[in-house]
Structure formats: structure tokens, C-alpha cells
C-alpha positions as CSV (number, residue, x, y, z in Angstrom):
1,M,-8.3,18.8,8.7
2,E,-8.4,15.6,10.8
3,L,-11.6,13.6,10.6
4,K,-13.7,12.9,13.6
5,E,-14.1,9.3,14.8
6,T,-17.7,9.2,13.5
7,E,-16.6,10.5,10.1
8,K,-14.0,7.7,9.9
9,R,-16.6,5.1,10.9
10,L,-19.0,6.3,8.2
11,L,-16.3,6.2,5.5
12,E,-15.2,2.7,6.7
13,A,-18.8,1.6,6.6
14,V,-19.0,2.6,2.9
15,S,-15.9,0.5,2.2
16,Q,-17.3,-2.5,4.1
17,I,-20.7,-2.4,2.3
18,I,-19.0,-2.1,-1.2
19,E,-16.6,-4.9,-0.4
20,N,-19.3,-7.3,0.9
21,D,-22.3,-6.4,-1.3
22,G,-21.2,-4.0,-4.0
23,F,-22.8,-0.6,-4.8
24,T,-26.3,-2.0,-5.0
25,K,-26.6,-1.8,-1.2
26,I,-25.2,1.7,-0.7
27,G,-27.7,4.0,1.0
28,V,-28.0,6.4,3.9
29,N,-29.7,3.9,6.2
30,R,-27.5,1.0,5.5
31,I,-24.3,3.1,6.0
32,A,-25.6,4.5,9.3
33,N,-26.5,1.1,10.5
34,Q,-23.1,-0.3,9.5
35,A,-21.3,2.6,11.2
36,G,-23.5,2.3,14.3
37,C,-24.6,5.9,14.3
38,D,-27.6,8.1,13.5
39,K,-28.1,8.8,9.7
40,V,-28.5,12.5,10.5
41,L,-24.7,12.6,11.0
42,I,-24.2,11.8,7.4
43,Y,-25.9,15.1,6.6
44,R,-24.1,16.9,9.4
45,Y,-20.6,15.9,8.4
46,F,-20.9,15.4,4.7
47,G,-24.0,17.2,3.5
48,G,-25.7,13.9,2.5
49,L,-24.9,10.7,0.6
50,D,-23.2,12.4,-2.4
51,G,-20.9,14.3,-0.1
52,L,-20.0,11.2,1.8
53,L,-19.2,9.3,-1.4
54,V,-17.1,12.1,-2.8
55,E,-15.1,12.0,0.5
56,W,-14.8,8.3,0.2
57,A,-13.7,8.6,-3.4
58,K,-10.9,11.0,-2.4
59,R,-9.4,8.1,-0.5
60,H,-10.0,5.2,-3.0
61,D,-10.5,6.6,-6.5
62,Y,-7.0,7.1,-7.9
63,Y,-7.6,10.3,-10.0
64,S,-9.5,11.8,-7.1
65,F,-6.3,12.0,-5.1
66,A,-3.5,11.7,-7.8
67,Y,-3.6,15.5,-8.3
68,S,-2.5,16.3,-4.8
69,E,0.2,13.6,-5.0
70,F,1.8,14.7,-8.2
71,I,1.1,18.4,-8.6
72,E,4.2,19.7,-6.9
73,T,6.4,17.2,-8.9
74,I,4.9,18.4,-12.1
75,K,5.4,22.1,-11.2
76,R,9.1,21.4,-10.5
77,A,9.5,19.3,-13.7
78,E,12.1,20.4,-16.2
79,G,12.5,19.3,-19.8
80,K,12.5,15.5,-20.3
81,N,11.5,14.8,-16.7
82,I,7.9,15.2,-17.7
83,K,7.9,11.9,-19.5
84,Q,9.0,10.1,-16.4
85,I,6.2,11.8,-14.4
86,V,3.6,10.8,-16.9
87,T,4.9,7.2,-16.7
88,D,4.8,7.3,-12.9
89,V,1.2,8.6,-12.8
90,L,0.1,5.8,-15.2
91,V,2.1,3.0,-13.5
92,R,0.7,4.2,-10.1
93,Q,-2.8,4.0,-11.6
94,L,-2.1,0.4,-12.7
95,H,-0.8,-0.7,-9.2
96,H,-3.6,1.1,-7.4
97,L,-6.4,-0.4,-9.5
98,K,-4.9,-3.9,-9.5
99,D,-4.5,-3.9,-5.8
100,N,-7.7,-2.1,-4.8
101,V,-10.9,-4.2,-5.0
102,L,-13.0,-1.2,-3.9
103,M,-11.9,0.8,-6.9
104,Q,-12.5,-2.1,-9.2
105,E,-16.1,-2.4,-7.8
106,L,-16.6,1.3,-8.4
107,L,-15.5,1.0,-12.1
108,V,-17.6,-2.2,-12.7
109,W,-20.6,-0.3,-11.2
110,E,-20.1,2.6,-13.5
111,L,-19.5,0.5,-16.6
112,S,-22.7,-1.4,-15.9
113,G,-24.6,1.7,-16.9
114,H,-25.7,2.8,-13.4
115,S,-26.1,6.6,-13.2
116,S,-26.3,6.8,-9.5
117,F,-23.3,8.1,-7.7
118,K,-22.2,10.0,-10.8
119,I,-20.9,12.6,-8.4
120,I,-17.8,10.3,-8.0
121,I,-17.3,10.2,-11.8
122,E,-17.6,14.0,-12.0
123,E,-15.1,14.4,-9.2
124,R,-12.6,12.0,-10.9
125,E,-13.0,13.9,-14.2
126,R,-12.6,17.3,-12.6
127,V,-9.5,16.4,-10.6
128,G,-8.0,14.2,-13.3
129,Y,-8.4,16.9,-15.9
130,K,-6.7,19.4,-13.6
131,L,-3.8,17.0,-13.5
132,Q,-3.9,16.7,-17.3
133,E,-3.9,20.5,-17.7
134,E,-0.8,20.8,-15.6
135,L,0.9,18.2,-17.7
136,N,-0.2,20.0,-20.8
137,R,1.7,23.1,-19.7
138,C,4.9,21.1,-20.0
139,L,4.0,19.1,-23.1
140,S,3.9,20.1,-26.7
141,T,0.6,21.8,-27.6
142,D,0.6,20.6,-31.2
143,S,-0.2,17.0,-30.3
144,D,-3.4,15.4,-28.8
145,N,-1.9,14.7,-25.3
146,N,-5.4,14.3,-23.8
147,M,-6.4,11.5,-26.2
148,S,-3.0,9.7,-25.9
149,I,-3.2,9.5,-22.2
150,A,-7.0,8.7,-22.2
151,I,-6.2,5.6,-24.4
152,I,-3.5,4.3,-22.0
153,V,-5.7,5.0,-18.9
154,S,-8.6,3.1,-20.6
155,A,-6.4,0.2,-21.5
156,I,-5.2,-0.1,-17.9
157,N,-8.8,-0.1,-16.6
158,Y,-10.0,-2.6,-19.1
159,I,-7.1,-5.1,-18.6
160,V,-7.4,-5.0,-14.8
161,L,-11.2,-5.5,-14.9
162,F,-11.1,-8.1,-17.6
163,T,-8.5,-10.2,-15.8
164,R,-10.6,-10.4,-12.7
165,Q,-12.6,-13.2,-14.4
166,Y,-10.4,-14.2,-17.4
167,H,-6.6,-14.5,-17.0
168,K,-5.6,-14.4,-20.6
169,I,-5.6,-11.6,-23.1
170,N,-4.0,-12.2,-26.5
171,G,-2.1,-15.1,-25.2
172,I,-0.7,-13.2,-22.2
173,D,-1.4,-14.9,-18.9
174,F,-2.1,-12.1,-16.3
175,S,-2.3,-14.6,-13.5
176,K,1.5,-14.4,-13.6
177,P,3.4,-11.5,-12.1
178,E,5.7,-11.2,-15.1
179,A,2.7,-10.2,-17.3
180,W,2.1,-7.1,-15.1
181,D,5.9,-6.3,-15.2
182,R,5.7,-6.4,-19.0
183,M,2.7,-4.1,-18.9
184,E,4.6,-1.6,-16.9
185,T,7.5,-1.7,-19.3
186,M,5.1,-1.1,-22.3
187,I,3.4,1.8,-20.6
188,S,6.8,3.5,-20.3
189,I,7.6,2.6,-24.0
190,Y,4.3,4.0,-25.1
191,V,4.8,7.3,-23.2
192,D,8.3,7.6,-24.8
193,F,6.8,6.9,-28.2
194,I,4.0,9.4,-27.8
195,F,6.1,12.3,-26.5
196,D,9.5,11.7,-28.2
197,G,10.5,14.7,-30.3
198,K,7.6,16.9,-29.1
199,N,9.7,19.6,-27.5
200,L,9.6,18.2,-24.0
């Protein structure tokens, strides 16, 4: 369903506030002022602040929209293709997070221990786990696929966020594009290592 112009303005206002001031300034009044509309429209269109943030997350939080992007590919996957799909999902996560300041700000906010806006975390977990369940149908059930992928996802998140402030990790300079190329290559190698010989 296509969004109304006011809905688009409200979603854009959320992005602008986060980009300029971070999550500390997110609130119904601030969003309405930024969008140039009455705050009652946040409740009319989205059911309140939580609903607006979930809708925002569907456009910016990778695992909140990755399911819809990959589900048909997973359902059509045959045999060894599934390893390539897992690699594609993870590499896309890397690119999305590395290039998306809004997503970085969201993760920093969450890792800082703030419990507000946990509706976004719950939505990411719900949709992300649905994607994992679809992958599990194609993967061996005698290995801990969930944990294997969780470790890679967490490594991607940590490296991207850490290198916002500090360029080097273990002697690797992530200010250079070739470091990110090496990381992509290693993600693929790890996926191959994890799933090789597991009846894919």
C-alpha cells in the first residue's frame, strides 16, 4: 500500500532527527514539528510512536526488510545454492550497515543499554528469525546453524561500529577499501567452512 504524503514526511522526520541528534531527541512532539504536521497524525497513521518506529525500521533496519527480499530466493533454492544465499544475506548486511548511518545510530543506541524503542529490536528479531527458520529448512538439522550465523552477524556489527571511531583492528586498516573486500571474502569462506559436508 502506497504511503500518503504526510506518512512519508513523518518517516523522513524520524530519519532527520536521528541523523542530526541521535535517538535521544526522538519523541512525538519533535517528530510532528519536524514533519510540519499535527502530532495526532502519528496516532492516526501509525497508532503511536512505536508503530511509527516499526514502520521506519522496515525501511532502515536490515533484518526488518531482509526477509521480504530473500524469502522467494530461499524457497527456490536447491542443494548447494543455499550456501551462496547465506553468504549473500550476510554480505548485504555488511554493505547496508557500513553505508547506513541511521542503522549505525540505531545499533549504538541499543548497545548503550537504552530500553526505549525495544519494539524495533523485537521486530528485527521476529523477522530475522523467520528468515533463519526458512534457511534451516534447507540446512542440516544436526548443526547449530542459528549460533553460527549469529556469530557472523555479531562480528559484522561490531567491526562496522568499532571502525567508526578507530580504523584498525588486529593490524587491519579498515579505512582502506581492500580491508572490506577481505572481510567479504572471509564471510564467504566462513559460510563454506560452517556448512561444508552438512548435507546441503
